[in-house]
N, C-alpha and C positions, 0 to 999 in steps of 0.2 A: 504493499499499501503505498503509497507517495505520502510526501510530507504533509501537504496539504487536508488529504484524505485523513490522516491520522488526526490533526490539529481539530477538524470538523465533526471528527467522533468524540474528541475530547471534550469539545464545546457543548455536544449534544448531552453529553455524560453529565456535565457542571450545571446543565439546566435543569436535568432531571433531577439532580441533587438538590439544588435549590427548591423546586418545587416541592418535592417530597418534605425539605427541612422546613419550608414554609407553613405548610400544610398540617406540620405537627406541632410546629409553635401556635398556629392558628385555631387548630381544633384539638389534634390530642393533648398538647400541655394545656390548653382552656379548661377540656374536661379534667385534668388531675388537679388542677387549682381549685375547680368548684366541688369537688370530692372534698379534697382535703379540709375547705373551708366548712363544707357543712360536717364532717367528722369531728374539726376541732370546737364544735359546739356541743359535741354529747359530752352530758355532765360525768363528772369524774368517778362519782358515785354510782353509777349506772350499773346494773346487775346483769344485765343481757342487753345486746344491740344486735338489729338486722340491716344492711346496705344493699341495695339494690340499684344497679344501673338499668334502668329500663330501656334507655336509649340505645347502648349497647347490646343489650339483649336482644331487642327486636329485631336487630339485622342479624342474629345468629340463625342458620337452617335447623338447628336442635331446637328452637324455640316455635319457630314456626310450625316443626310439627307437634311440638308441645301443647301448642295453642290450638291447634286441631284436636289433637287427642283429649284433653282436658273436658271434663264436663261443662257446660256451659251453667253459671248460676243463673236463676228465675230473677228476672228484672224486679229491682226492688222501687217501690213508688216515690220513696222520699229521694233515691238516687236520680231517678227519671225527672222528680220536680227539679232538684239542683242542675242537673245538666241542661234540663230545658232554660231555665232561669240566667245561669251563668255561661252556658256553652261550653265548660269545661269536661272533657271527657279524659279519665284516669288512661285507659288503655290509647290514648292517641297524644295526651297531651303531658301527661305526668314522664318527665325523664330520672330523676333520681329521688330516692328517699333514703333516709338515715331515721332508723326506730329504736328508740332505747326504752329500755323497761326499768323501772324504780322502784323499788321495793321498800316500803316502810312496814317492817313486821309481816304479819299476815296480809297486808294490803298491798298494792300493785297500783303505779300509775305509769302513764307513758307520755314522752316527749319527742318529735318528731321534726324534722327538718325536711321540705318536700320541695324539689325545683322542677320546673314546667312552665309551660305558656299560661299563664292567669291573665282574666279580663278583671283587673281589681277593682274598676268601678262596679261592676256587675256583681264581684263574689261579696263585696261589701255591702252593696245595697241588699243581698241576699240575706247575709248575715243579720241585718238589720230588720228584718222582718220578723224575728222572734228572738233578737238577741240585742245587747246594749255595746255603744262604743266607748271608750275610756280612753284617757291621755294618761301616761304612764311614763313619767321620765322623759316627754317628748315624742314618746312612742305611741302609734295609734294600735290600740288593742281591741279586738273585738271579743264579747263573751256572750257564749249562748248554751243553752241547755241540751245535754246529748239525750234523742229521743224523748224528749217532752220530759224527762223524769228529773231527779234532784241533781242530777251529775251534771257539773259544767266544764265547759272545753272553752279555752281561749286560744288565739291564732291573732298572728300580725305579719305583715309584709316586711321581712329585711330587704327585699328588693322587690323589682315589679316581677321577677320571675322566681322569688325564693319565698317561701313561707314557712314560719315556726309555729306549733301548736302544742299544746298540753293541755291533760286534765288535773295536772297540779295547780295549786291555789294563786300561784304568784308565777306568771310567765318570764315579767320583766327581770324577775332575781335571777333566774336561770341562766337567760341571755346576759347577763351583767357578772356572773361568774367568773371569774379569771381560772382557765383551765389550767391551773400549773400544781406544781407537786408531785409526789412520786406516784399515786394513783393516776393522775392524768398522764405522765410518762409511760406508766406501763400498758395503758389503753393506744396511745401513739404507735409506741412499739409494735404493737398486733396489727395496727391499721397499716402502718409500713409495711409490714410482712405479707399483707395479703391485698397488698396495693392492683397487683396485675388481675384481680377477678372482679368480675363485674357483680357477682352477688357473694355476699359471705356475712356469717354471723359470729358473734364471739361472745362466749358465756364466762361470767367469773364463777369462781368455785362458790361464793355465796348463793348462787342460784339453785343449787341443790338438783344439780343435774340426774344425779343417781337416780335418785328417789321419783324427780319427774318422768324418767324413762320407765321407770317400775310401774307407775300408776297408768303410763296411756300404752305400753306394750301391749301386746297381745299374750296370753297367757302362757301360750309355747316359748315365747322368747323371754320371759322374766326370769332372771338370775340373781339370786342374793348376793353372790360372788362380783358379778358384773356391776352391781348397783355399789356396793362396798367400795370397789377399784376405783369407780366415777367420781364419788364422794370426796375420794382423795386428792382429785386433778384440782390444781389451782385456776387453771384457764382450759378452755375446751373452744377449739373454733372449726368452724365448716368452711369451704370456699368450695363455689364452682364455678369452671371458667368452660364455654363453649369450645367446642373442637370440632369444626364440619358438623355433621349430623348428630354429634354426641356430646354429652357435657362429661368434663372430667370433675370430680369432686374428691377434694382434700379434706380429712379430718384429723385434727392434732389435740393431743391431752397433753397438755402439761403438769409435771409434779416436780415436787422436790426430792423425792426417795427415787434411786437407781431401781431397787426392789419392787417399788409400786410399779415404775413403768414395765420392768422384766414380766413381772405376773401380768398386766394389761396386756401386753404383748403376746405371751404365750395364750392368753385365753382367746384372743380374737384371733390368732391363728389356728387356736383346737376348734372354734367356731365354724371357721372356713374349711376346715378338714371335714369335719361332721356334716355340714352343708354340700361339700361335694361327695361324701360318701353315701347321705341320703338321697341326693340325685340320681346318682349311680346304681340305687337300690332296684331291683327286679318289680317288686312293688310299685314304687315311683314310677318305673318306665310305663307301667302298665295304666297308671292313674292319671300321669299328666299328659296332654298334646306333647309330641315331640317337638313342634317348635317352640314350645314354653320352656318344655325342659331344658333345650338348649340355649334360651335367652338367659335363664338364670344360672345354668352351668357356666356359659360365658362371662357373665359378672362375678362368679365364686371365683373361676381360676384368673381372671384376670387382675382381681385385687392384690392388693400387696401390702404389709404390715411390716412397719420398721422402725427402729428407734434412733431419735437425734439426742446428742449430748450437747447442750448448749451451757454448759456450765454451771449457773445457779438453778437451770431447770433442766428436766431429764425430758423428753417429748417422746409418745408413740404416735405414729402416722399410722393412716390408711386411706389407700388411695383405690377409688375403683371409676370404671366408666357407667353412666346412666346412656343406654342407647335408642333409637325408636323401638327395638324388636323387644328390649326388655319392657319398656312402656308398654307395648302391646300386651305382653306376656302379663305384667302386675295388673293390666284390665280385664283378664281371662280371669285369670287364679292365682294362687299362691302356693307354693308348695311347703309342705310339711315342716315346721320351724325344730331345728334340731335342740338339742337339750346343751347347756351350758357344759362343756368340756372340764376336764382336771387339769391343772396346769402343769402337773409335774411330768406328763408324758403325752406327747402329741406327733402323731405320724406325719410324714411329710405329705403336703398336698398331692404333687406330680404322680405318686404313685397309686392315687385313688381315679385319676383322669380318664375314664373311658367315655365314648361318644356313640 
């Protein structure tokens, strides 16, 4: 290639690089800043929180399939009235939401930050139909009754495209709090670790994850040993990231003791072993549709349990993929749940793999 040709190619590459860099700075960088700003408002005494970047998820093929697969909720009369009055449709106009759960003894409340396309005047007018408007430290705060009951929800516009709302008694106080100190730093550490995931949840040890799981799990999946181990975890994080037509899910549990991490890792590996064995039993082969069995077997065989030493904390990580095939199988039926295994001995999963 002549020198002029090389120079032309270099110029084209530089131009493409400049366009890519500008696009990242204009959109990718801006989205990251918006996310970080919203997460910085999460109170440091939060028990659990959920973050969802709906704008990113809407572009993922997996969530297009999930939207078609998921059962459609019945239309709510109140929401239909809200949609007509404000023009806000959460399926289309909501971009990001950060939801924090605050526990006060047996009671719980929420605080949320939502980004989207809001018609501020219409939403304010709708709120004033059944609520009141207050001026708190120069901030316009709307106070409304929730479903006509005694519980009140307050919200305010932080910007034209961002709303903060809570059922706590003092929204302005939450927003005015300076989220600093050791607790706030702990939350920021996990937010930074999960920055690449458009959907994630973070749970503190105080949330009682073990007991919560035991209360909600089917009887076949309840394990006192697993409950006890989960209650020894200081933090639990769940993150999902679309990868083509599937969702890669990463769950991590952090604790202070290496023995706890080792026991939890052995227990999870044992559960996967028993699940694989159960799916390969002749009885299961006869009871389950072959496509359903294969979908569950792919999930189990693709799952991976590992341990990470982060110094002060010992982490157990579980990684698995949710595929459209698995979603269809889950909608059809569910295999028999294995009993929780002993942690002192567990066969290798590969030895049990039969299709």
